[in-house]
Phi, psi and omega in degrees: 000151179273169179299326180296324180296315179295321178298319179295317178297318179297319180295319178296319179298315180296321179295319179296314178297321179297319179295317179297317179297320179296318177297317179301312180297321179297315180297313179298317180296318181291320181286327181282335180265355181289169180294141175258115181278144177292319179206136177205115181215134179234134180242135178280145177260159181299148178301329183280356176121173184256109178292140185295341178270352182277121177257138173262128185253132177233128181236137177215148180264128180242125176245346184257109179255005181255332180280161172256154184227151170268128184247120185224164179238132172276134172226123176242128179230158175251184185287352177280351180288129190262000187239165177264355180218170176221132173259141180229153162258130176241112179256125182247124174254123181276164180302333179273003177097346177297147182232135171240154179226123180241151171253127184240145171243129177239128181270128181242355177215152179282175183299342180264003177092003179281129181295139174268172177091195184242165177122152179241159177079223189273350183244140173235142180235134176238142170244104187256120180285121178269325178211117183284345185208076180260145175240128178280123186283338185231149171278148176129195185273126173254137178240129180242123175251126181246131182221140179287148183239029178279168183271030180243141176296314177234120182268119180261148173102343173267120187259331183210146175226143178207167174243144183224121179234128179225140181292132176285146176294145182284000000 
């Protein structure tokens, strides 16, 4: 091979390393500049369905009682889900031991049966805002138990449930 061939190979190698380095910097830049969520946790449900007695537990530590937060629920469903909405019981235990229980309705399809949310193929994901501006009154550990409130013993088609809390800009 001539000197030019080695130079060309070296140039191609440098270009490949440069491209890899550029991708690395892009990934680092995007992840470091992305939103930092206060809390985000998603739990998978059994393939055979969500038993009405099964509670999903989410625990988070709160130290900021002055800021407001957006409180949302992740719902992921597949094409086996037969309804346009989902009812939930949300039980909240405060750091002082007080407990509240709410019934929530989340819409996952429009009146014509078209799935809402994002995703392609067999799964759709929704991030449904339950409260756009909540303030936690106490410092300490909050426990959230989520249970489906549908009229089915075992609810099929809901694959994952999660809670998402993000600090509102001041």
